[in-house]
C-alpha positions in Angstrom: -74.5 112.3 -85.7 -75.1 109.8 -83.2 -74.4 111.0 -79.9 -72.0 109.6 -76.8 -74.1 106.7 -75.5 -75.2 106.7 -71.7 -73.2 102.9 -71.0 -69.8 103.4 -71.8 -67.0 100.5 -71.7 -65.3 101.9 -68.2 -61.4 101.6 -69.1 -58.8 99.6 -68.3 -56.7 101.5 -65.3 -53.7 102.2 -66.9 -55.4 105.1 -69.2 -57.3 106.4 -66.2 -53.8 106.3 -64.5 -52.3 108.1 -67.5 -55.3 110.8 -67.3 -54.6 111.4 -63.7 -51.0 112.3 -64.3 -50.9 114.6 -67.2 -53.4 116.8 -64.5 -50.0 116.8 -62.8 -47.3 117.1 -65.3 -46.2 119.4 -67.9 -46.3 116.3 -70.2 -48.2 114.4 -72.3 -47.8 110.2 -72.9 -48.6 108.1 -75.5 -49.2 104.6 -74.1 -48.2 101.4 -76.4 -49.3 98.0 -76.4 -48.7 95.5 -78.7 -49.5 91.2 -79.5 -47.7 88.7 -81.9 -50.4 87.1 -84.4 -50.7 85.6 -87.9 -46.7 86.1 -87.8 -47.2 90.0 -87.7 -46.7 92.3 -84.8 -50.1 94.2 -84.2 -49.5 97.5 -81.4 -52.9 99.9 -80.0 -51.5 103.6 -78.8 -53.1 106.2 -77.4 -52.9 109.7 -76.6 -53.7 111.0 -73.2 -54.5 114.9 -73.5 -57.0 115.8 -76.2 -54.1 118.9 -77.8 -52.2 115.4 -78.5 -55.1 113.8 -80.1 -55.4 117.1 -81.7 -52.1 116.6 -83.5 -52.2 113.0 -84.0 -55.9 114.0 -86.3 -53.5 116.8 -88.0 -50.7 115.0 -88.8 -50.4 111.2 -87.6 -48.0 109.0 -86.0 -44.2 107.9 -86.2 -44.2 104.1 -85.5 -40.5 103.3 -85.4 -39.3 100.2 -83.6 -36.3 98.8 -82.6 -34.6 94.6 -82.6 -34.4 93.6 -78.8 -33.4 96.4 -76.0 -31.8 98.9 -78.4 -32.0 102.2 -78.5 -31.5 102.6 -82.1 -35.1 103.0 -83.1 -36.0 103.6 -86.7 -39.2 104.5 -88.1 -41.2 101.8 -90.1 -44.8 103.4 -90.8 -46.6 106.1 -90.0 -50.5 106.5 -89.2 -53.4 108.7 -90.1 -56.9 109.0 -89.6 -59.7 107.5 -92.1 -60.7 109.6 -94.4 -64.2 110.7 -94.9 -64.8 108.1 -97.5 -62.8 105.6 -95.8 -65.4 106.1 -92.5 -68.6 105.8 -94.9 -66.6 102.7 -96.1 -66.0 101.0 -92.5 -69.9 101.4 -91.6 -70.9 100.0 -94.2 -69.2 96.8 -93.7 -69.7 96.7 -90.3 -71.4 93.2 -89.5 -73.7 94.7 -86.7 -75.6 97.8 -85.8 -73.2 98.1 -82.4 -70.4 98.3 -84.8 -71.5 100.4 -86.9 -72.8 102.8 -84.2 -69.3 102.6 -82.4 -67.6 103.4 -85.6 -69.6 106.7 -86.2 -68.4 107.8 -82.4 -65.1 107.3 -82.9 -65.9 109.6 -86.2 -67.6 112.0 -84.2 -65.5 112.5 -82.1 -62.5 112.7 -84.5 -65.1 115.5 -86.3 -65.3 117.0 -82.6 -61.4 117.2 -81.8 -60.5 118.7 -85.7 -63.4 121.4 -85.2 -61.4 122.6 -82.2 -64.2 123.1 -80.2 -63.3 125.2 -76.9 -65.9 126.6 -74.5 -66.5 130.3 -72.8 -66.4 131.1 -69.2 -68.6 132.9 -68.1 -66.8 135.2 -64.9 -69.9 134.6 -62.1 -69.1 131.0 -61.9 -65.6 131.4 -61.1 -63.1 128.5 -62.0 -65.9 125.9 -61.6 -66.0 126.3 -65.0 -62.8 125.9 -66.6 -62.8 122.5 -64.1 -66.3 121.8 -65.6 -64.5 122.0 -69.3 -62.0 120.3 -68.8 -63.6 117.5 -67.1 -65.5 116.9 -70.4 -63.2 117.4 -72.8 -61.1 113.9 -71.0 -64.4 111.6 -70.4 -64.5 112.5 -74.5 -60.7 111.3 -75.1 -61.8 108.2 -72.4 -64.8 107.8 -74.8 -62.8 107.2 -78.0 -60.3 105.1 -76.4 -62.0 102.8 -75.0 -64.0 102.6 -78.0 -61.1 102.2 -80.1 -60.5 99.6 -77.5 -63.6 97.5 -78.2 -63.8 98.1 -82.1 -60.6 97.3 -84.3 -62.0 98.8 -87.0 -62.7 102.4 -84.7 -58.6 102.0 -83.6 -57.7 102.1 -87.7 -59.7 105.0 -88.1 -58.3 106.8 -85.8 -55.3 106.4 -86.4 -54.2 104.0 -83.5 -53.9 100.8 -85.0 -50.4 99.5 -86.9 -49.8 95.9 -88.2 -46.1 95.2 -88.4 -45.8 92.5 -91.3 -42.4 92.4 -91.1 -41.1 90.4 -88.3 -39.0 87.2 -87.6 -40.5 84.6 -85.0 -38.7 84.2 -82.1 -37.2 87.6 -82.1 -37.6 90.8 -79.9 -38.9 94.0 -80.5 -39.1 97.2 -79.1 -41.3 99.8 -80.4 -42.2 103.4 -79.7 -44.9 105.6 -80.9 -44.0 109.2 -81.7 -46.2 112.5 -83.3 -45.4 114.0 -86.2 -45.6 116.7 -85.5 -44.5 118.0 -81.9 -46.9 119.9 -79.1 -45.4 123.8 -78.8 -46.7 123.5 -75.2 -46.3 119.4 -73.6 -43.7 117.3 -74.1 -44.2 114.4 -75.7 -42.8 111.4 -73.8 -43.4 107.5 -75.6 -41.8 105.1 -73.2 -41.0 102.0 -75.4 -43.1 98.5 -75.7 -41.1 95.6 -75.4 -42.3 92.0 -76.9 -40.8 89.0 -78.6 -42.0 87.6 -81.7 -43.6 84.6 -80.7 -47.1 82.9 -79.7 -47.9 82.7 -75.9 -51.7 80.0 -75.8 -51.2 81.1 -72.1 -51.4 84.7 -71.9 -55.0 85.7 -72.6 -56.2 82.9 -69.3 -57.3 84.2 -66.0 -57.5 81.8 -62.7 -61.0 82.6 -61.4 -61.5 81.2 -57.1 -63.8 80.0 -56.2 -66.0 80.4 -52.6 -69.1 78.1 -51.8 -72.1 79.2 -50.5 -75.4 77.9 -48.5 -77.5 78.6 -52.6 -74.9 80.5 -53.3 -71.5 80.4 -55.3 -69.1 84.0 -55.2 -66.1 84.1 -57.9 -63.3 86.0 -57.9 -60.4 86.8 -59.7 -57.4 89.4 -60.6 -57.1 91.6 -62.2 -55.3 90.8 -65.7 -53.3 93.5 -67.7 -54.7 92.7 -71.4 -58.4 92.3 -70.5 -61.6 94.5 -69.1 -64.7 94.2 -68.6 -66.2 90.8 -68.1 -69.3 89.1 -68.7 -70.2 85.7 -67.0 -72.6 83.2 -68.9 -73.7 79.5 -67.2 -75.3 77.0 -69.4 -79.1 76.4 -68.3 -81.3 74.2 -70.1 -78.8 74.3 -72.5 -77.7 77.1 -73.8 -75.1 79.9 -72.3 -76.4 82.3 -70.6 -74.8 86.0 -69.5 -75.8 86.3 -65.8 -74.7 89.9 -65.7 -76.4 93.0 -67.0 -73.3 95.1 -68.0 -69.8 94.5 -68.8 -67.9 93.8 -65.1 -65.3 96.6 -64.4 -62.4 97.2 -62.0 -62.4 100.7 -61.1 -59.9 102.1 -58.4 -58.3 105.6 -57.3 -55.5 106.2 -59.6 -53.4 106.3 -55.7 -54.6 102.8 -54.7 -51.8 99.9 -54.3 -53.8 96.7 -52.4 -54.7 93.3 -53.9 -56.1 94.2 -57.8 -59.4 91.7 -57.8 -63.1 91.5 -59.0 -65.9 89.4 -58.2 -69.5 88.9 -59.0 -72.0 86.3 -56.8 -75.1 84.4 -57.8 -77.6 83.0 -55.4 -80.8 81.0 -55.3 -78.9 78.0 -56.5 -79.5 74.8 -55.6 -77.3 73.2 -53.0 -75.4 70.1 -54.4 -76.2 70.4 -58.1 -73.6 71.4 -60.7 -73.1 74.6 -62.9 -70.6 75.4 -65.4 -69.7 78.9 -65.8 -67.9 80.7 -68.3 -66.0 83.9 -68.5 -65.2 86.2 -70.5 -63.3 89.7 -71.1 -63.0 92.5 -73.9 -58.6 92.2 -74.8 -57.0 95.8 -76.2 -57.5 94.5 -80.0 -61.5 94.7 -79.8 -61.9 90.3 -79.2 -63.7 89.1 -76.9 -62.1 86.0 -75.5 -62.7 82.8 -73.0 -60.4 83.4 -70.1 -61.8 80.7 -68.0 -64.1 77.9 -67.4 -65.4 76.9 -63.8 -67.5 73.8 -62.3 -68.3 74.5 -58.8 -71.3 73.4 -56.2 -72.9 75.4 -53.8 -73.3 73.0 -50.6 -75.4 73.3 -46.8 -73.4 76.0 -45.0 -75.8 76.9 -42.3 -74.6 74.8 -38.7 -76.8 73.3 -36.3 -78.1 74.9 -32.9 -75.7 75.5 -30.6 -75.9 73.7 -27.7 -75.1 74.5 -24.0 -72.9 72.7 -21.7 -73.5 72.7 -18.4 -70.5 72.7 -15.1 -68.9 69.4 -15.6 -69.4 67.1 -12.5 -66.3 65.4 -10.8 -68.3 63.2 -8.8 -66.2 60.5 -8.7 -62.4 59.7 -7.9 -62.6 58.6 -11.7 -65.1 60.2 -13.2 -66.1 63.6 -14.5 -69.3 63.4 -16.1 -70.7 65.8 -19.6 -73.9 67.4 -19.8 -75.2 70.3 -22.4 -78.8 71.2 -23.2 -80.4 71.8 -26.4 -83.6 72.0 -28.8 -85.0 69.0 -30.6 -82.7 69.5 -34.2 -85.3 71.4 -37.1 -84.9 69.2 -40.0 -83.6 65.6 -41.1 -79.5 67.1 -42.0 -78.5 66.3 -37.8 -75.6 64.0 -37.3 -74.6 64.4 -33.9 -72.7 65.2 -31.1 -68.4 65.7 -30.2 -67.1 66.2 -27.0 -63.6 67.3 -26.6 -61.8 69.0 -24.0 -58.5 71.0 -23.8 -56.3 72.1 -21.0 -56.8 75.4 -21.4 -59.6 77.0 -22.4 -58.1 78.9 -26.3 -56.2 75.7 -26.5 -56.3 73.0 -28.9 -59.7 70.7 -27.9 -59.3 66.9 -28.9 -62.5 64.3 -29.5 -63.1 62.1 -26.5 -64.8 59.5 -28.4 -64.3 58.0 -31.8 -67.8 58.0 -33.4 -70.1 60.6 -32.7 -72.6 60.2 -30.4 -76.3 60.2 -31.4 -78.8 63.2 -31.7 -80.3 62.2 -28.9 -77.3 62.3 -26.5 -77.3 65.0 -23.5 -74.8 63.6 -21.6 -71.2 62.0 -21.4 -68.9 60.6 -18.8 -65.4 61.0 -19.2 -62.7 58.5 -17.8 -59.6 60.1 -19.7 -59.3 63.2 -17.5 -56.0 64.1 -16.2 -55.2 65.2 -13.2 -53.1 67.5 -11.6 -54.6 70.0 -14.7 -57.3 72.1 -16.0 -59.6 70.3 -18.2 -62.1 72.1 -20.3 -64.7 70.7 -22.2 -66.7 71.3 -25.6 -70.0 70.1 -26.5 -69.8 70.5 -30.9 -72.7 69.4 -32.6 -72.7 68.3 -36.1 -75.2 68.0 -39.1 -74.5 65.9 -42.3 -72.8 68.2 -44.3 -70.5 68.5 -41.4 -71.3 72.2 -40.0 -70.2 72.4 -36.7 -71.8 74.9 -34.1 -69.9 74.8 -30.3 -70.3 74.9 -26.9 -68.8 77.8 -25.0 -65.8 76.2 -22.8 -66.1 74.8 -19.2 -63.9 73.5 -17.1 -65.1 70.9 -14.2 -63.6 72.1 -10.9 -61.4 68.1 -9.7 -61.5 66.8 -6.2 -57.5 67.1 -5.1 -56.5 67.0 -2.0 -53.0 66.5 -2.4 -51.3 70.2 -2.0 -47.8 70.9 -4.1 -44.9 70.3 -2.8 -42.6 72.5 -0.6 -41.0 75.0 -2.1 -37.6 76.2 -3.0 -35.5 79.3 -3.2 -32.9 80.4 -5.5 -32.2 83.7 -4.4 -32.4 86.4 -2.2 -31.0 89.8 -3.2 -31.2 93.9 -1.3 -29.9 96.5 -3.2 -28.5 99.7 -2.4 -31.9 101.5 -2.4 -33.9 98.5 0.3 -35.9 96.6 -2.7 -35.1 92.9 -2.4 -35.6 90.4 -5.2 -36.2 87.1 -3.9 -36.6 84.1 -7.1 -38.2 80.8 -6.6 -37.9 77.4 -7.8 -41.2 76.8 -9.8 -42.9 74.2 -8.3 -43.5 70.6 -10.9 -47.2 70.1 -10.2 -48.7 71.3 -13.3 -52.4 72.5 -11.3 -50.4 75.0 -9.5 -51.4 78.6 -9.0 -48.8 80.4 -7.6 -47.2 81.7 -4.5 -48.3 83.3 -0.8 -44.9 85.3 0.9 -44.2 86.2 4.2 -41.3 88.1 5.9 -40.1 88.4 9.3 -36.9 90.4 11.3 -35.8 87.2 12.5 -36.0 83.6 12.2 -37.8 82.4 15.9 -40.2 85.0 14.8 -44.3 85.1 13.2 -44.2 85.7 9.6 -46.3 87.6 8.2 -48.0 87.6 4.4 -46.7 90.2 2.1 -46.9 89.1 -1.2 -49.2 86.3 -2.9 -49.2 86.2 -6.8 -51.6 83.3 -8.7 -53.5 82.7 -11.6 -56.7 82.3 -12.4 -57.9 79.1 -13.6 -59.4 81.1 -17.0 -55.7 82.1 -17.6 -54.2 82.8 -21.4 -50.7 82.5 -19.5 -50.0 79.2 -17.6 -47.1 80.8 -16.7 -46.3 81.4 -12.8 -45.0 84.1 -11.0 -41.5 83.0 -9.5 -40.3 86.6 -8.6 -40.8 88.5 -6.4 -40.2 91.8 -5.2 -40.2 93.3 -1.3 -39.3 97.0 0.4 -37.5 96.8 3.3 -35.2 99.8 5.7 -31.6 99.5 5.0 -31.3 101.3 8.9 -31.6 98.8 10.9 -30.6 97.2 14.3 -31.2 93.6 12.1 -28.3 92.9 9.1 -30.3 90.4 8.2 -34.4 89.9 7.0 -36.1 86.3 6.5 -38.6 85.3 4.2 -40.6 82.3 3.8 -42.6 81.0 0.7 -46.1 78.7 0.6 -46.9 77.1 -2.5 -51.2 76.9 -3.4 -52.8 74.7 -6.3 -56.1 75.5 -7.9 -57.9 73.6 -5.1 -56.4 75.7 -2.8 -54.3 72.6 -1.5 -51.3 74.3 0.5 -47.2 73.8 0.9 -46.0 73.4 3.9 -43.7 76.4 3.8 -40.3 76.8 2.6 -37.1 76.7 4.1 -36.0 80.4 6.0 -34.3 83.1 3.2 -31.6 85.0 4.7 -31.4 88.0 3.0 -28.3 90.3 4.4 -29.0 94.1 4.1 -26.8 96.0 2.3 -23.5 98.0 4.1 -22.2 100.9 3.0 -18.1 99.7 3.9 -15.4 98.9 1.8 -13.8 95.3 1.8 -10.1 95.8 3.2 -7.4 96.0 0.5 -5.3 92.6 -0.9 -1.2 93.5 -0.6 1.7 92.9 -2.4 4.5 90.7 -1.3 7.6 90.5 -3.4 7.6 89.8 -7.5 9.8 87.8 -9.4 10.3 87.8 -12.5 12.5 85.3 -15.1 12.8 84.8 -18.5 9.8 83.1 -19.1 7.3 84.0 -16.4 6.5 86.8 -13.8 5.6 84.9 -10.0 3.3 87.6 -7.8 3.0 87.3 -4.1 0.5 88.5 -2.0 -1.9 89.0 1.1 -5.6 88.6 -0.2 -8.4 91.0 1.4 -9.2 89.5 5.2 -12.6 91.0 5.6 -15.5 88.8 6.1 -18.0 88.9 3.6 -15.2 89.0 0.9 -17.4 87.0 -2.0 -14.7 87.6 -5.0 -10.4 89.0 -5.3 -9.8 90.5 -8.5 -6.4 90.5 -10.1 -5.8 93.1 -12.7 -2.8 93.8 -15.7 -2.2 96.0 -18.3 1.1 97.1 -20.2 0.5 101.1 -20.2 0.9 102.7 -16.9 -1.9 105.2 -17.7 -4.3 102.9 -19.3 -7.5 101.1 -17.1 -7.1 98.2 -15.7 -8.0 95.3 -17.9 -9.3 92.7 -15.0 -6.7 89.5 -15.3 -7.6 86.7 -13.2 -9.9 85.6 -9.5 -8.5 84.2 -6.8 -9.7 81.9 -3.8 -9.6 83.4 -0.9 -6.6 81.5 0.6 -4.7 81.8 -2.1 -1.1 83.3 -1.3 0.5 83.7 -5.0 0.2 83.6 -8.7 2.6 82.3 -11.6 1.7 85.0 -14.9 2.8 82.4 -17.7 1.0 84.8 -20.7 3.9 86.7 -21.0 6.1 88.0 -23.8 10.4 89.1 -23.0 10.7 92.6 -23.4 7.3 93.8 -22.5 6.6 94.9 -18.4 3.8 94.3 -17.4 1.5 96.4 -14.0 -0.7 94.5 -11.9 -2.5 95.2 -9.3 -6.0 94.5 -7.3 -9.3 94.5 -5.7 -11.6 93.1 -3.0 -15.8 92.8 -3.2 -17.5 91.9 -0.5 -21.3 90.6 -1.2 -23.0 94.0 -0.9 -21.0 95.1 -4.5 -18.4 96.8 -2.0 -15.0 97.1 -4.0 -11.5 98.3 -1.7 -9.0 100.3 -2.6 -6.7 99.2 -5.6 -3.9 97.5 -4.1 -1.0 99.5 -4.9 0.6 98.5 -8.5 4.0 96.4 -8.9 5.3 95.7 -12.8 7.7 92.9 -13.8 9.4 91.7 -17.2 10.5 88.8 -18.3 14.4 88.8 -19.0 16.3 87.7 -21.9 19.3 85.4 -22.0 20.8 86.2 -25.1 21.5 83.1 -25.6 19.8 81.4 -29.1 19.3 78.7 -30.5 21.4 76.8 -32.9 21.7 75.8 -36.6 19.7 72.4 -37.7 20.4 69.9 -40.7 23.8 71.2 -41.1 24.4 69.7 -44.7 28.3 70.3 -47.2 28.1 69.4 -50.8 31.3 70.1 -53.3 31.7 69.6 -57.1 33.8 70.4 -59.8 36.1 72.8 -56.7 33.2 74.6 -55.5 31.5 74.0 -51.8 27.7 74.7 -51.7 26.5 74.5 -47.3 23.3 74.1 -46.5 20.8 74.5 -42.8 17.7 75.6 -42.2 16.6 77.4 -38.7 13.2 77.5 -36.8 13.5 81.4 -35.7 14.5 83.0 -38.6 13.6 86.6 -38.9 14.8 89.8 -40.4 17.1 90.4 -37.2 18.4 87.6 -37.4 22.2 86.0 -39.5 24.6 83.4 -40.0 28.5 83.3 -39.7 30.2 80.8 -40.8 33.2 79.3 -39.3 36.0 77.7 -40.9 39.4 76.1 -39.7 42.8 77.2 -39.9 45.7 75.5 -40.4 45.4 75.0 -36.6 42.7 73.3 -36.4 40.4 76.8 -35.0 37.7 77.9 -36.3 37.5 81.6 -37.3 35.4 83.4 -39.1 35.4 82.8 -42.6 32.0 84.5 -43.9 29.1 85.7 -43.7 25.0 85.2 -44.7 21.2 86.4 -44.3 20.0 82.9 -46.4 19.8 79.6 -45.4 23.0 78.6 -47.2 27.0 79.9 -47.8 28.2 78.7 -51.2 32.7 79.5 -52.0 35.2 78.2 -53.8 37.5 75.7 -52.6 39.3 73.0 -53.3 41.3 71.5 -50.4 40.0 68.9 -47.5 37.9 72.1 -45.1 35.9 72.1 -42.6 33.6 74.4 -41.2 30.9 75.1 -38.7 27.8 77.6 -38.6 26.6 80.1 -35.8 23.4 82.2 -35.6 23.3 85.7 -34.5 20.8 88.1 -33.1 20.5 92.2 -33.8 20.1 92.7 -30.5 23.4 90.8 -29.4 21.5 87.1 -29.0 24.2 84.5 -30.2 23.4 80.3 -30.8 26.7 78.5 -30.0 28.6 77.0 -32.7 27.1 74.0 -34.6 28.5 70.5 -35.3 31.4 70.8 -38.1 31.0 69.4 -41.5 33.6 68.8 -44.2 34.8 67.8 -47.4 36.1 64.3 -48.2 
């Protein structure tokens, strides 16, 4: 019998991961794959353990099927390995020597499993002997499964193949494979396999991506779940020639979760010549199929020598001279130079001319540069294949004697710890470099420079610093600290000084407390009269309001400093409102809360009368209707009727917007509204029966 070959077809990832899983869990798994072909479903199934394989070889597999994704599986067939005579017939029918060897290899494995050959353990070697035996078993198992993948007759001989011919086109089926004899050690798991009985002509197509290189081509394709062992062929002298010595497999660890791609490269090709490649792979069913055909062409990717850009010079008011160095180009594929400009060294460079400069050019005059901005230049060498090499970007120092405009302060503030925060309005100049801040204890004294915030000409962040912080003492006889600022551009032109910013040192004395003088409540509003804080540094006077005396005060209104009264119209009848006031100065000191006052709008008890009062009479029945816009559960209506003396007296009561009674005589009615809290309306207009 033949020994196992030295070249092993490395298997699909799902088989390898199954082996790894079997090392960790007390289960054995039977995996299933299938395809629809010739109006039948062809299945392949693979155990993952030697013990499971032994049971399968002795008793066989049970194939079960369910329609759709239903769980009512029904047995449709069984498989068993070949008998000795069947093995011999299969080997005799093999078309090639490789096929005969593969079938014989499958039989060898089958017989080894049935023989139950185990191993002996040398206790002097410890646990390593057990590991070696387990690795050997796993290796033999993988060889058998991969042989079954490559050779359909080997799969049939091992009992790993089944063809279901009783299917209907377009129907979904689920298949499950079980052992005839269950394992006494492992729990057998058989994941159902779903398939639709329909043909997909593109099922085995797999796109190949091309990377074009200089005299070389690279190919990349994503792993296909039903393909393995890729061969690459190229047409040479009219014949397809295999380029790889052994099939290309994707080998990864069971825990790998990155991109699943495989590739192939070929070099020593001729640039600009087209090459046609065909990609083949092995299916689970022992077939070699072409999954892609690609035509590609290598190209010149070697860039020219890198130019050396000198410092550009602003030689005239309207001209910047750009010069560079470069050795004479080697070869005849050099095309010329391109000059571009940007306001940042890593920004977007824009081309300064329509056509390439000739290969002999070493100088360019730019007349479109931007005054007031940083101008960076870049020289690029281009060959006939449009390969580009670039110089390093270099900026020009422009001749500029115009200073920035006079800076403007936005605000300045000192907190309770003596930290001063100063905000400056950013100047509009595009070449603004930054600001220099000065300080003095008196406006008429000399100012000293204390802070600078300048950008570097090569700075990637072009945001000029406009907020500055300083630290001063709070214990001083002078209540204010004074600041000035000047702006500088990148040519160190300096602006005139800003106006003086006077910043007050914070005080600790709270402003005086506002006082209420009078509160007046009416039916619809509450009027407050008061005297606000008279402290000179007050910046805000605040009115607070709440409806629960125990609740915290809520900010309700901001008063003007000369205000002495306020009318609160956002009130509800019957609700008591509490009011207080506080003042806050420009050092954020708060006064005490004013002594609270309270107000409550009152109810006059007058309710609006009913509207749209109407009366109808037919066959001795009187029907009176009306409308009332303030109807609620506390509202009811009293019906009045004139007596013989012409006086209205109470006659009835209604909770609805109507009143009915029997009345054949001429009568006059009116309605009055009442509420449960004692309110009432005036008597409505009267209506009569004609």
